[in-house]
C-alpha positions as CSV (number, residue, x, y, z in Angstrom):
1,M,-1.7,0.2,23.2
2,N,0.2,2.9,21.3
3,L,2.6,1.9,18.6
4,S,6.0,3.6,18.4
5,G,5.9,3.8,14.6
6,P,4.3,2.4,11.4
7,I,6.2,-0.9,11.3
8,V,6.7,-3.7,13.9
9,S,9.2,-6.5,14.0
10,P,8.4,-10.2,14.0
11,A,9.7,-10.3,17.6
12,W,7.2,-7.6,18.6
13,L,4.4,-9.4,17.0
14,S,5.3,-12.7,18.6
15,Q,5.3,-10.9,22.0
16,Y,1.8,-9.3,21.5
17,L,0.2,-11.9,19.2
18,K,-2.4,-13.0,21.8
19,H,-2.9,-9.5,23.3
20,P,-6.7,-8.8,23.2
21,A,-6.2,-5.2,21.9
22,V,-4.2,-6.4,18.9
23,A,-6.0,-7.3,15.7
24,L,-3.9,-9.1,13.0
25,I,-5.0,-9.0,9.4
26,D,-3.6,-10.9,6.5
27,V,-3.7,-9.0,3.2
28,R,-2.4,-11.3,0.5
29,W,-3.2,-10.9,-3.2
30,S,-2.0,-12.4,-6.5
31,A,-1.7,-10.3,-9.6
32,T,-2.5,-13.4,-11.7
33,G,-5.0,-15.2,-9.5
34,G,-6.4,-12.3,-7.5
35,S,-7.9,-12.8,-4.1
36,T,-9.1,-16.3,-4.9
37,V,-5.6,-17.6,-4.9
38,A,-4.6,-15.4,-2.0
39,R,-7.5,-16.8,0.2
40,R,-6.4,-20.4,-0.7
41,E,-2.8,-19.5,0.4
42,Y,-4.1,-17.9,3.5
43,E,-6.0,-21.1,4.4
44,D,-2.9,-23.1,3.8
45,R,-0.6,-21.0,6.0
46,H,-1.2,-17.9,8.1
47,I,-0.2,-16.4,11.4
48,P,-2.4,-17.7,14.2
49,G,-5.4,-15.5,14.9
50,A,-5.1,-13.4,11.7
51,A,-8.2,-12.4,9.8
52,F,-8.1,-12.2,6.0
53,A,-8.8,-9.1,3.9
54,D,-9.7,-9.4,0.3
55,L,-8.1,-6.6,-1.7
56,D,-10.6,-6.8,-4.5
57,R,-13.7,-7.1,-2.4
58,D,-13.0,-5.6,1.0
59,L,-10.4,-2.9,0.4
60,S,-11.7,-1.7,-3.0
61,S,-14.9,-0.8,-4.7
62,K,-16.0,-1.6,-8.3
63,P,-13.2,-0.9,-10.7
64,F,-13.6,2.2,-13.0
65,V,-17.2,2.5,-11.8
66,D,-17.4,3.4,-8.1
67,G,-14.1,5.3,-8.3
68,P,-10.9,5.7,-10.4
69,G,-8.7,2.9,-11.5
70,R,-8.6,-0.9,-10.9
71,H,-8.7,-0.6,-7.1
72,P,-10.7,2.5,-6.1
73,L,-11.2,3.0,-2.4
74,P,-14.4,1.6,-1.0
75,T,-16.9,4.0,0.6
76,P,-16.1,4.7,4.3
77,E,-19.3,2.9,5.2
78,A,-18.4,-0.3,3.3
79,F,-14.9,-0.3,4.8
80,A,-16.4,0.1,8.3
81,R,-18.8,-2.8,7.7
82,F,-15.9,-5.0,6.6
83,M,-13.8,-4.1,9.6
84,S,-16.7,-4.6,11.9
85,S,-17.3,-8.1,10.5
86,L,-13.7,-8.9,11.6
87,G,-14.7,-8.1,15.2
88,A,-12.5,-5.0,15.0
89,D,-13.4,-1.9,16.9
90,D,-12.0,1.6,16.8
91,E,-9.8,1.2,19.9
92,M,-7.8,-1.8,18.7
93,T,-4.2,-1.7,17.5
94,F,-4.0,-3.2,14.0
95,V,-1.1,-5.1,12.5
96,V,-1.2,-6.0,8.8
97,Y,1.0,-8.3,6.8
98,D,1.3,-10.1,3.5
99,D,3.9,-12.4,1.8
100,V,5.2,-9.9,-0.7
101,R,7.3,-7.6,1.6
102,G,4.4,-5.4,2.5
103,S,3.6,-4.2,-1.0
104,V,-0.1,-5.2,-0.7
105,A,-0.7,-5.0,3.1
106,A,0.5,-1.3,2.9
107,R,-2.8,-0.5,1.3
108,L,-4.7,-1.5,4.5
109,W,-2.1,0.2,6.6
110,W,-2.7,3.5,4.8
111,M,-6.5,3.1,4.9
112,L,-6.4,2.7,8.7
113,W,-3.7,5.2,9.3
114,V,-5.3,8.1,7.4
115,T,-8.5,7.5,9.2
116,G,-6.8,7.9,12.6
117,H,-6.3,4.3,13.7
118,D,-3.4,2.7,15.5
119,V,-1.8,0.5,12.9
120,A,1.5,-1.0,11.8
121,L,2.9,-3.1,9.1
122,L,4.8,-6.3,9.9
123,D,8.3,-5.7,8.7
124,G,9.3,-8.5,6.3
125,G,5.8,-10.0,6.3
126,L,4.9,-13.7,6.9
127,D,8.2,-15.1,5.8
128,A,10.1,-12.9,8.3
129,W,7.8,-14.0,11.1
130,V,8.4,-17.7,10.2
131,D,12.1,-17.1,9.9
132,D,12.0,-15.6,13.4
133,G,10.6,-18.8,14.8
134,G,6.9,-18.3,14.3
135,H,4.7,-21.3,13.6
136,P,1.8,-20.7,11.1
137,E,-1.6,-22.4,11.2
138,K,-4.0,-23.7,8.6
139,G,-7.7,-23.4,8.1
140,P,-10.4,-20.9,7.1
141,M,-10.8,-17.6,8.9
142,T,-12.5,-17.8,12.3
143,R,-15.9,-16.1,12.3
144,R,-16.1,-13.3,14.8
145,D,-18.9,-11.3,16.4
146,P,-19.2,-7.9,14.7
147,A,-17.8,-4.9,16.6
148,L,-18.4,-1.2,16.5
149,F,-16.1,0.3,13.8
150,R,-17.2,3.8,12.8
151,P,-17.0,5.0,9.2
152,V,-14.5,7.9,8.8
153,P,-14.4,9.9,5.5
154,W,-11.3,9.5,3.4
155,P,-9.3,12.8,3.9
156,R,-9.6,14.6,0.6
157,D,-6.4,16.6,1.2
158,R,-4.5,13.2,1.1
159,I,-6.0,11.9,-2.1
160,V,-5.6,13.4,-5.6
161,G,-6.9,12.7,-9.1
162,A,-5.4,12.9,-12.5
163,D,-6.1,16.6,-12.9
164,A,-4.2,17.5,-9.7
165,V,-1.3,15.3,-10.9
166,E,-1.1,17.1,-14.2
167,L,-1.3,20.5,-12.5
168,T,1.5,19.5,-10.1
169,L,3.7,18.4,-12.9
170,N,3.0,21.4,-15.1
171,A,3.8,23.7,-12.2
172,A,6.8,21.6,-11.1
173,S,5.6,22.3,-7.6
174,A,6.4,18.8,-6.2
175,P,7.7,15.4,-7.4
176,V,5.3,12.7,-8.5
177,L,6.8,9.3,-7.7
178,D,5.9,6.2,-9.6
179,A,6.2,3.1,-7.3
180,R,6.0,0.5,-10.0
181,A,8.9,-1.7,-11.2
182,A,11.3,0.2,-13.4
183,E,10.6,-1.9,-16.4
184,R,6.9,-1.0,-16.2
185,Y,7.8,2.6,-15.8
186,R,9.9,2.5,-19.0
187,G,7.1,0.7,-20.9
188,E,9.1,-2.4,-21.5
189,V,6.6,-4.7,-19.7
190,E,2.9,-4.2,-18.9
191,R,0.7,-7.1,-17.9
192,L,-2.0,-5.3,-15.9
193,D,-3.0,-2.2,-17.8
194,P,-3.8,-1.6,-21.5
195,V,-1.1,1.0,-22.2
196,P,2.6,0.7,-21.2
197,G,4.8,3.6,-20.1
198,H,4.5,6.3,-17.5
199,I,3.1,9.8,-16.8
200,P,5.5,12.3,-18.4
201,G,7.4,14.1,-15.7
202,A,6.8,11.4,-13.0
203,L,9.9,10.0,-11.5
204,S,10.7,6.2,-11.2
205,A,10.9,5.2,-7.6
206,P,10.2,1.4,-7.3
207,W,8.7,0.5,-4.0
208,T,11.4,-2.2,-3.7
209,G,13.9,0.6,-3.2
210,N,12.4,1.1,0.3
211,L,13.8,-2.3,1.4
212,D,17.1,-3.9,2.2
213,D,18.4,-7.2,0.9
214,R,16.3,-9.0,3.6
215,G,13.1,-7.4,2.5
216,R,13.0,-5.1,5.6
217,F,12.6,-1.4,5.6
218,R,15.8,0.6,5.2
219,P,16.8,3.0,8.0
220,A,15.0,6.3,8.0
221,D,18.2,8.3,7.2
222,E,18.9,6.1,4.1
223,L,15.3,6.5,2.9
224,R,15.4,10.2,3.5
225,D,18.5,10.5,1.4
226,S,16.9,8.6,-1.4
227,F,13.7,10.8,-1.3
228,E,15.7,14.0,-1.2
229,A,17.7,12.8,-4.2
230,L,14.3,12.6,-6.0
231,G,13.5,16.2,-5.1
232,V,11.2,15.5,-2.1
233,R,11.3,18.5,0.1
234,D,7.9,18.6,1.8
235,D,4.6,16.8,2.1
236,A,3.4,18.0,-1.3
237,V,4.9,14.9,-3.0
238,I,2.4,12.6,-4.8
239,A,2.8,8.8,-5.0
240,H,1.2,6.5,-7.5
241,C,1.6,3.0,-8.9
242,G,-0.6,0.8,-11.2
243,S,-3.8,1.0,-9.2
244,G,-3.1,2.7,-5.8
245,V,-1.9,-0.3,-3.9
246,T,1.9,-0.5,-3.9
247,S,2.0,3.3,-3.8
248,C,0.9,3.0,-0.2
249,H,4.2,1.3,0.5
250,M,5.8,4.5,-0.8
251,L,3.6,6.6,1.5
252,L,4.6,4.4,4.5
253,A,8.3,4.9,3.6
254,L,7.7,8.7,3.3
255,W,6.0,8.7,6.7
256,I,9.1,7.0,8.2
257,T,11.2,9.8,6.8
258,G,9.1,12.6,8.1
259,F,6.9,13.3,5.0
260,G,3.7,12.0,6.7
261,N,1.2,14.0,4.7
262,A,2.3,12.9,1.2
263,R,-0.6,12.4,-1.2
264,L,-2.0,9.3,-3.0
265,Y,-3.1,9.4,-6.6
266,E,-5.9,7.0,-6.0
267,G,-6.5,5.7,-9.5
268,S,-2.8,5.8,-10.5
269,W,-1.6,4.6,-13.9
270,S,-4.8,2.5,-14.5
271,D,-6.8,5.7,-14.2
272,W,-4.4,7.9,-16.2
273,V,-4.5,5.7,-19.3
274,R,-8.4,5.4,-19.3
275,D,-8.4,8.9,-20.9
276,P,-6.7,8.7,-24.3
277,S,-6.1,12.4,-24.3
278,R,-3.6,12.2,-21.5
279,P,0.1,12.0,-22.5
280,V,2.1,8.9,-22.1
281,A,5.9,8.6,-22.1
282,T,8.2,5.6,-22.4
283,G,11.9,5.0,-21.8
284,P,14.0,6.4,-18.9
285,E,13.6,9.8,-17.4
286,P,15.2,12.6,-19.5
287,G,18.5,13.5,-18.1
288,R,18.7,10.6,-15.7
289,M,20.3,7.2,-15.9
290,P,17.8,4.3,-16.2
291,P,16.7,3.4,-12.7
292,P,17.7,0.0,-11.3
293,A,15.3,-2.9,-12.0
């Protein structure tokens, strides 16, 4: 089964929910309770047949040790073992969702997409599917027989570190987009990382700006206008957030608008501020009105 794009509607999912080639994965997470709370919420209510992916354990490696930031990418081998444990093989079509408008599930979407798999995000997430007439189920994840899911190296041309971000900004060669909420960018609020503020020269582009009032992705032409207003002209753009999770929502929106090779700053802000020598800015961007909250 070949998807026509990186997002699917609730109606599409309902039509193909029981298709043997479709693997559905729930990627919920709580900033305050982590994956423990998310798993409990999954067991209380999830789309029938969905497996559960733990952002902290399954989609990340050890923070600040095995890679940069709070949610460094797992090794390709560890990721392949996890996907295999879900009964997923290389030929399946994957659909991922969460209950926060795709801001967490987009991480798994990106991981699968950049390694060549057929994958889409459920537009609007769990709530949109329920609003469309879907009936969730309760209970723990069903155990599945392992399948053959081969490890694929993370494409290094799609991932950058702090030094590459700094070089890009110094050369003004491409925009660096900060997908966090505007108040975090300005340094007014910071609950997750030890230092508030933003990377000097990075542009505030909250991931919520990719969505309409219903929590669905805006049309491609509207998204493109917004990105071009930020100076996006080609795939050299870099996206980051707090720890490399919601920035994947930005990468998905960039894909929709034709900038499919945009790059991820893996460690994001949590990595940037680990080095006290790196500069930090607060307040709105110079020469721009404060971005909307």
